C-alpha positions as CSV (number, residue, x, y, z in Angstrom):
1,X,-108.9,56.8,-80.3
2,X,-107.9,57.5,-76.4
3,X,-106.1,60.6,-75.2
4,X,-102.7,60.7,-77.0
5,X,-101.0,62.2,-73.7
6,X,-100.3,59.7,-70.9
7,X,-99.1,60.6,-67.3
8,X,-95.8,61.5,-68.5
9,X,-96.0,62.8,-72.3
10,X,-96.6,60.7,-75.1
11,X,-95.0,57.3,-75.1
12,X,-94.9,54.1,-77.5
13,X,-92.8,51.8,-79.2
14,X,-90.6,54.0,-81.5
15,X,-91.4,53.5,-85.3
16,X,-94.5,51.8,-84.3
17,X,-96.9,54.0,-82.0
18,X,-94.3,56.5,-81.8
19,X,-93.2,57.1,-85.5
20,X,-91.4,60.2,-87.1
21,X,-94.6,61.2,-88.6
22,X,-96.3,61.6,-85.2
23,X,-93.3,63.2,-83.7
24,X,-93.3,66.0,-86.3
25,X,-96.9,66.6,-86.2
26,X,-96.9,66.9,-82.4
27,X,-94.1,69.4,-82.6
28,X,-96.1,71.4,-85.1
29,X,-99.2,71.2,-83.0
30,X,-96.9,72.3,-79.8
31,X,-95.2,74.9,-81.5
32,X,-98.5,76.9,-82.0
33,X,-99.9,76.0,-78.9
34,X,-96.9,76.9,-76.4
35,X,-95.5,79.5,-79.1
36,X,-98.9,81.4,-78.8
37,X,-98.8,81.2,-75.1
38,X,-97.7,84.8,-74.9
39,X,-94.6,86.6,-73.9
40,X,-92.5,85.8,-76.7
41,X,-89.3,88.0,-76.7
42,X,-87.9,87.7,-79.9
43,X,-88.8,87.8,-83.6
44,X,-89.8,83.9,-83.3
45,X,-90.4,81.8,-80.3
46,X,-87.5,79.7,-79.0
47,X,-87.4,76.1,-77.9
48,X,-84.7,73.8,-76.4
49,X,-84.7,69.9,-77.6
50,X,-82.9,67.2,-75.4
51,X,-82.9,63.5,-75.6
52,X,-81.7,60.4,-73.8
53,X,-79.0,57.9,-75.7
54,X,-81.5,55.5,-77.2
55,X,-80.9,54.7,-80.5
56,X,-84.4,55.8,-81.6
57,X,-83.8,59.4,-80.1
58,X,-81.6,60.2,-83.2
59,X,-84.4,60.1,-85.7
60,X,-87.1,61.4,-83.4
61,X,-84.9,64.6,-82.5
62,X,-84.6,65.1,-86.2
63,X,-88.4,65.0,-86.4
64,X,-89.3,67.0,-83.6
65,X,-86.6,69.8,-84.7
66,X,-87.9,69.6,-88.3
67,X,-91.2,70.0,-87.2
68,X,-90.4,73.0,-84.9
69,X,-88.5,75.0,-87.3
70,X,-90.7,74.7,-90.1
71,X,-93.5,76.1,-87.8
72,X,-91.4,79.3,-87.1
73,X,-89.6,78.2,-84.2
74,X,-85.8,78.7,-83.4
75,X,-84.7,75.5,-81.8
76,X,-81.4,74.9,-79.3
77,X,-80.6,71.3,-79.7
78,X,-78.8,70.3,-76.4
79,X,-78.0,66.5,-77.7
80,X,-78.0,64.1,-74.6
81,X,-78.9,65.3,-71.6
82,X,-81.0,64.3,-68.6
83,X,-84.8,65.0,-68.4
84,X,-84.3,67.5,-65.5
85,X,-81.5,69.2,-67.3
86,X,-83.6,70.0,-70.3
87,X,-86.2,71.4,-67.8
88,X,-83.7,73.7,-65.9
89,X,-82.3,74.8,-69.6
90,X,-85.6,75.5,-70.7
91,X,-85.9,78.0,-67.6
92,X,-82.4,79.3,-67.7
93,X,-82.0,80.1,-71.2
94,X,-85.4,81.8,-71.4
95,X,-86.8,79.4,-73.8
96,X,-90.7,79.5,-74.7
97,X,-90.7,76.1,-74.1
98,X,-88.8,72.7,-74.0
99,X,-88.7,69.5,-75.5
100,X,-87.4,66.0,-74.1
101,X,-87.1,62.9,-76.0
102,X,-87.3,60.0,-73.6
103,X,-88.9,56.8,-72.3
104,X,-87.2,57.3,-68.6
105,X,-86.9,53.7,-67.3
106,X,-88.5,52.0,-70.1
107,X,-86.7,49.4,-72.3
108,X,-84.9,50.6,-75.4
109,X,-87.5,50.1,-78.0
110,X,-89.7,52.4,-76.3
111,X,-89.3,56.3,-76.5
112,X,-91.4,59.4,-75.6
113,X,-91.9,63.1,-76.2
114,X,-92.5,65.2,-73.4
115,X,-93.1,69.0,-73.2
116,X,-91.9,71.9,-70.5
117,X,-93.6,75.1,-70.7
118,X,-91.9,78.0,-70.1
119,X,-89.8,78.2,-67.0
120,X,-89.2,74.4,-67.2
121,X,-92.7,73.5,-65.6
122,X,-94.7,70.2,-67.0
123,X,-97.9,70.8,-69.0
124,X,-101.2,70.7,-67.3
125,X,-104.1,68.5,-68.9
126,X,-105.7,71.5,-70.6
127,X,-102.6,72.4,-72.7
128,X,-101.8,68.6,-73.8
129,X,-105.7,68.7,-74.7
130,X,-105.0,71.8,-77.0
131,X,-101.9,70.1,-78.5
132,X,-103.6,67.3,-79.4
133,X,-107.0,69.3,-80.8
134,X,-104.2,71.1,-83.0
135,X,-103.0,67.9,-84.7
136,X,-105.8,67.9,-87.1
137,X,-106.2,71.7,-88.0
138,X,-104.5,73.1,-91.1
139,X,-101.8,75.9,-90.6
140,X,-100.4,78.5,-92.7
141,X,-96.7,77.6,-93.3
142,X,-94.1,80.5,-92.7
143,X,-91.5,81.0,-95.5
144,X,-88.4,83.1,-95.8
145,X,-87.0,84.1,-92.9
146,X,-89.9,83.4,-91.2
147,X,-88.7,79.6,-90.6
148,X,-87.0,78.5,-87.6
149,X,-83.3,78.3,-87.2
150,X,-81.6,75.3,-85.5
151,X,-78.2,75.7,-83.5
152,X,-76.8,72.9,-81.3
153,X,-75.4,73.9,-77.8
154,X,-74.5,70.6,-76.1
155,X,-72.3,72.5,-73.7
156,X,-75.2,73.9,-72.0
157,X,-75.0,70.8,-70.0
158,X,-72.3,72.3,-67.9
159,X,-74.5,75.2,-67.1
160,X,-76.9,72.5,-65.6
161,X,-74.0,71.0,-63.7
162,X,-73.0,74.2,-62.2
163,X,-76.6,74.7,-61.1
164,X,-76.6,71.3,-59.3
165,X,-73.9,72.4,-57.5
166,X,-75.1,75.7,-56.6
167,X,-78.1,74.1,-54.7
168,X,-76.0,73.2,-51.8
169,X,-76.4,76.2,-50.0
170,X,-73.9,75.2,-47.4
171,X,-71.5,73.7,-49.3
172,X,-69.9,70.7,-48.0
173,X,-67.1,68.7,-49.5
174,X,-67.8,65.2,-50.5
175,X,-63.9,64.4,-50.0
176,X,-63.7,61.2,-48.4
177,X,-66.8,59.6,-49.7
178,X,-66.5,56.7,-52.5
179,X,-69.6,56.4,-54.3
180,X,-70.7,53.9,-57.2
181,X,-72.9,55.6,-59.8
182,X,-74.9,53.2,-62.2
183,X,-75.8,55.7,-65.0
184,X,-78.1,53.2,-66.5
185,X,-76.2,53.8,-69.8
186,X,-78.7,56.9,-70.0
187,X,-78.7,60.5,-70.1
188,X,-76.5,61.3,-67.1
189,X,-73.2,59.0,-68.1
190,X,-71.4,62.2,-67.9
191,X,-73.4,64.8,-65.7
192,X,-73.6,62.8,-62.9
193,X,-70.0,61.8,-62.3
194,X,-69.0,65.2,-63.4
195,X,-71.4,66.9,-60.6
196,X,-70.0,64.3,-57.9
197,X,-66.3,64.7,-58.8
198,X,-66.9,68.8,-58.6
199,X,-67.7,68.3,-55.0
200,X,-64.8,66.1,-54.2
201,X,-66.3,62.5,-54.0
202,X,-64.4,59.9,-55.5
203,X,-66.6,58.2,-58.2
204,X,-66.8,55.0,-59.8
205,X,-69.1,55.0,-62.6
206,X,-70.6,51.7,-63.9
207,X,-73.3,51.4,-66.7
208,X,-71.8,54.5,-68.3
209,X,-71.1,53.4,-72.0
210,X,-74.3,54.1,-73.8
211,X,-74.3,52.9,-77.1
212,X,-77.9,53.6,-78.0
213,X,-78.9,50.1,-77.4
214,X,-78.1,49.2,-74.0
215,X,-80.2,52.0,-71.9
216,X,-81.5,50.4,-68.8
217,X,-80.4,47.0,-69.8
218,X,-80.1,45.0,-66.6
219,X,-78.8,48.2,-65.1
220,X,-80.0,51.5,-63.5
221,X,-83.0,52.0,-60.8
222,X,-85.0,49.2,-62.0
223,X,-81.8,46.6,-61.8
224,X,-79.9,47.4,-58.5
225,X,-78.0,44.0,-58.4
226,X,-74.9,45.2,-60.1
227,X,-74.7,48.3,-58.0
228,X,-75.2,46.4,-54.9
229,X,-72.3,44.0,-56.0
230,X,-70.3,46.9,-57.2
231,X,-70.3,48.7,-53.9
232,X,-69.3,45.8,-51.9
233,X,-66.4,44.8,-54.2
234,X,-65.2,48.5,-54.2
235,X,-66.1,49.1,-50.7
236,X,-67.8,52.2,-51.3
237,X,-69.6,54.3,-48.8
238,X,-72.5,54.2,-51.2
239,X,-74.0,53.3,-54.4
240,X,-76.5,55.8,-56.6
241,X,-78.8,54.2,-59.1
242,X,-80.3,56.4,-62.2
243,X,-82.7,55.6,-64.3
244,X,-82.3,56.3,-68.5
245,X,-83.3,60.0,-68.2
246,X,-81.9,60.3,-64.4
247,X,-85.4,61.8,-63.4
248,X,-85.2,59.0,-60.4
249,X,-82.8,58.0,-58.0
250,X,-82.4,55.3,-55.5
251,X,-79.4,54.1,-53.0
252,X,-77.9,51.3,-51.6
253,X,-75.7,51.7,-48.4
254,X,-72.0,50.4,-47.8
255,X,-73.6,46.8,-47.1
256,X,-75.5,46.9,-50.5
257,X,-78.6,47.1,-48.8
258,X,-81.3,49.1,-50.7
259,X,-82.4,52.6,-49.8
260,X,-85.3,53.6,-51.5
261,X,-87.2,56.8,-52.2
262,X,-89.3,56.9,-49.1
263,X,-85.8,56.4,-47.1
264,X,-84.2,58.9,-49.4
265,X,-87.1,61.6,-48.5
266,X,-86.8,60.6,-45.0
267,X,-83.2,61.8,-44.8
268,X,-83.5,64.7,-46.6
269,X,-87.0,65.8,-45.1
270,X,-85.2,65.7,-41.6
271,X,-82.3,67.6,-42.9
272,X,-84.6,70.6,-44.4
273,X,-86.7,70.4,-40.9
274,X,-83.6,70.9,-38.9
275,X,-82.4,73.7,-41.4
276,X,-85.9,75.5,-41.3
277,X,-86.3,74.9,-45.1
278,X,-88.9,72.9,-45.0
279,X,-92.4,75.0,-45.4
280,X,-95.0,74.1,-43.4
281,X,-93.1,71.1,-41.9
282,X,-95.1,69.3,-44.7
283,X,-93.3,66.7,-47.1
284,X,-95.5,65.2,-49.9
285,X,-95.7,61.6,-50.8
286,X,-98.1,59.0,-52.9
287,X,-100.6,56.6,-51.2
288,X,-97.9,54.1,-52.1
289,X,-95.2,55.3,-49.8
290,X,-94.3,53.1,-46.8
291,X,-96.3,53.4,-43.8
292,X,-93.0,53.6,-42.0
293,X,-92.3,56.6,-43.6
294,X,-95.6,58.2,-42.4
295,X,-94.6,56.8,-39.1
296,X,-91.1,58.0,-39.0
297,X,-92.3,61.7,-40.2
298,X,-94.9,61.9,-37.4
299,X,-92.2,61.0,-34.9
300,X,-90.1,64.1,-36.4
301,X,-92.9,66.4,-36.2
302,X,-93.3,66.4,-40.3
303,X,-96.7,66.4,-41.8
304,X,-97.2,64.0,-44.8
305,X,-99.5,65.0,-47.5
306,X,-100.5,62.1,-49.6
307,X,-101.4,61.9,-53.5
308,X,-102.4,59.5,-56.1
309,X,-99.5,57.6,-57.5
310,X,-97.5,59.3,-60.0
311,X,-95.1,62.3,-60.0
312,X,-97.4,64.7,-61.6
313,X,-99.6,64.4,-58.8
314,X,-96.8,65.0,-56.4
315,X,-95.9,68.1,-58.2
316,X,-99.5,69.4,-58.2
317,X,-99.9,69.0,-54.5
318,X,-96.5,70.8,-53.8
319,X,-97.3,73.6,-56.5
320,X,-100.7,74.2,-54.7
321,X,-99.4,73.9,-51.2
322,X,-96.0,75.8,-51.7
323,X,-94.2,72.9,-50.3
324,X,-90.5,72.1,-51.0
325,X,-90.0,68.3,-50.9
326,X,-91.9,65.4,-52.4
327,X,-91.6,62.2,-54.3
328,X,-92.3,58.5,-54.9
329,X,-91.1,55.2,-53.4
330,X,-89.5,54.7,-56.8
331,X,-86.9,57.0,-56.5
332,X,-88.8,60.3,-58.0
333,X,-87.8,62.8,-55.3
334,X,-88.7,66.6,-56.2
335,X,-86.7,69.6,-54.5
336,X,-88.9,72.6,-55.9
337,X,-86.5,75.1,-54.7
338,X,-83.9,73.9,-57.1
339,X,-86.0,71.8,-59.8
340,X,-89.4,71.6,-61.8
341,X,-89.3,68.0,-61.8
342,X,-87.5,64.7,-60.1
343,X,-83.9,65.0,-60.4
344,X,-82.0,62.0,-59.5
345,X,-78.2,63.9,-59.9
346,X,-79.6,66.6,-57.5
347,X,-80.9,64.1,-55.1
348,X,-77.8,62.5,-54.7
349,X,-75.8,65.5,-54.2
350,X,-77.9,66.3,-51.3
351,X,-77.8,63.1,-50.0
352,X,-74.3,62.7,-49.8
353,X,-73.8,66.4,-48.5
354,X,-75.9,65.0,-45.5
355,X,-73.8,62.1,-44.9
356,X,-70.7,64.5,-45.2
357,X,-72.3,67.3,-42.7
358,X,-73.5,64.9,-40.3
359,X,-70.3,62.4,-40.4
360,X,-72.9,59.7,-40.5
361,X,-73.0,56.6,-42.7
362,X,-76.2,56.1,-45.2
363,X,-77.3,53.4,-43.1
364,X,-77.5,55.2,-40.0
365,X,-79.2,58.4,-41.9
366,X,-81.9,55.8,-43.4
367,X,-82.4,54.4,-40.0
368,X,-84.7,57.4,-39.1
369,X,-87.4,55.4,-41.0
370,X,-88.2,51.6,-40.5
371,X,-89.6,50.2,-43.5
372,X,-92.7,48.2,-42.7
373,X,-93.1,44.8,-44.7
374,X,-95.3,45.4,-47.5
375,X,-96.9,42.8,-50.0
376,X,-98.5,43.7,-53.2
377,X,-100.4,41.2,-55.0
378,X,-102.1,41.7,-58.6
379,X,-105.6,40.1,-59.3
380,X,-106.2,39.6,-62.6
381,X,-109.4,39.0,-64.6
382,X,-111.7,41.1,-62.5
383,X,-114.4,43.9,-62.5
384,X,-112.0,46.7,-61.4
385,X,-114.7,49.4,-61.4
386,X,-116.4,47.9,-58.3
387,X,-113.6,47.6,-56.0
388,X,-114.2,50.9,-54.2
389,X,-118.2,49.9,-53.7
390,X,-118.7,46.2,-53.4
391,X,-120.1,45.9,-49.9
392,X,-118.6,42.2,-49.1
393,X,-115.4,43.6,-50.4
394,X,-115.4,46.8,-48.5
395,X,-116.4,44.8,-45.2
396,X,-113.6,42.6,-45.9
397,X,-111.1,45.7,-46.1
398,X,-112.7,46.9,-42.9
399,X,-112.1,43.7,-41.0
400,X,-108.3,43.8,-42.2
401,X,-108.3,47.4,-41.2
402,X,-108.9,46.5,-37.6
403,X,-106.9,43.6,-37.5
404,X,-103.5,45.8,-38.4
405,X,-104.7,48.7,-36.1
406,X,-102.1,52.0,-36.4
407,X,-99.4,49.6,-37.4
408,X,-100.7,48.5,-40.7
409,X,-102.3,49.4,-43.9
410,X,-104.4,48.1,-46.5
411,X,-105.1,49.9,-50.3
412,X,-106.7,48.7,-52.9
413,X,-105.9,50.1,-56.3
414,X,-107.7,49.4,-59.4
415,X,-105.1,49.4,-62.5
416,X,-105.5,52.2,-64.7
417,X,-104.4,50.2,-67.9
418,X,-105.3,46.6,-67.0
419,X,-108.3,44.6,-65.9
420,X,-106.7,44.0,-62.5
421,X,-106.9,45.1,-58.7
422,X,-103.8,45.6,-56.9
423,X,-103.7,44.5,-53.2
424,X,-101.3,46.1,-50.9
425,X,-100.9,45.3,-47.1
426,X,-98.6,46.6,-44.8
427,X,-98.1,45.1,-41.2
428,X,-95.5,44.9,-38.6
429,X,-94.5,41.6,-40.0
430,X,-94.1,39.9,-43.1
431,X,-96.0,37.1,-42.1
432,X,-99.2,39.1,-41.1
433,X,-99.0,41.3,-44.1
434,X,-98.7,38.0,-46.4
435,X,-101.7,36.3,-44.9
436,X,-103.8,39.6,-45.1
437,X,-103.0,40.3,-48.3
438,X,-103.6,36.6,-49.4
439,X,-107.0,36.7,-47.8
440,X,-108.0,39.8,-49.5
441,X,-106.9,38.9,-52.8
442,X,-109.2,35.8,-52.5
443,X,-112.1,37.9,-51.7
444,X,-111.5,40.3,-54.5
445,X,-111.2,37.4,-57.0
446,X,-114.5,36.1,-55.8
447,X,-116.6,39.2,-55.2
448,X,-115.1,41.0,-58.3
449,X,-115.4,37.8,-60.8
450,X,-116.3,38.9,-64.3
């Protein structure tokens, strides 16, 4: 059996890989590991539990709460709340740890369980391994007044909304800005419109009627077509697309043109740089960020630190360097002064605040960065373990890099889960990017053939 925890908690098809029994056992193990981490202030450890609206979250929440309480943990049940909201409330309520039940942007049949340490921080690998190890250990069950108690506090989401608004150090009214918000029929269906309206924006919410089955269904950050159409239909100033648990945010401008995570980070980085709020004049991005982002940041006097793909690696680099801004092209944007994880609603607030304070349109602000054409080809059925060492392939990559020069880039990435290699090429023209990518994909197929 492989490692149970993935890059973002434990995920799988609900009631298939991720069963009620596993959820209960995981919660008991987490209660022992995280509850014994030290610093418990009350008679028992305390945990907050949140979920997104998908139907399977109802029975998984029950299993998680039962496991925690049976292990002697007092549980505050938050109900439906964004993942970053659960992380924030873990810290703000002084809980010993938090649990979020969500599969983020994944389709409805999937679900996941994610744990937060004290303060709302993501767990490191060693703690996750310790939880897995405790799954098979026997334990003494508390009885009588030692069992955990369960309370419902759905109103705490209002504290989260108040926190989001408070992060605007120089509050600028969003009055006059019309925004269409695609809530992905997910966890932020009330939070996002509420936070934006508090700041004065005119909000048109779409896909904001979750029924447990429609989360991420042809909507949200993975399907922005309906958002683009709605922005044009309503003559809105911009559109914001969240995912099911609202930890990511993409945008579209008034013409319906996509503004991706790289462009959003560029806008926020420039704003923070100008305000003296960007420590070290550094922003953290992954190797998949568009080369245009790095070129734009260089022109602004901002350094880009690159990490492996995955928001956990972005967070690790930010924490290690004391950096304030990082994220991914997919829309995970982390503002570490205000959040311990990516927060789509927070991102949207700060993006619109920049529009209001400068009087600029989103298209004008996003123009700080020119996205270079990017071509990605997946080459299946190859020996991905030789991608970084095969001499013929490496020679082909070197030739491609020489051809592209400083205004292009080549990246070969073996898949973490499949027998394929991803070939990504950026260039000044789409034609050149496609030609170079096709050439390299052919070399990968021929030289790494199984």
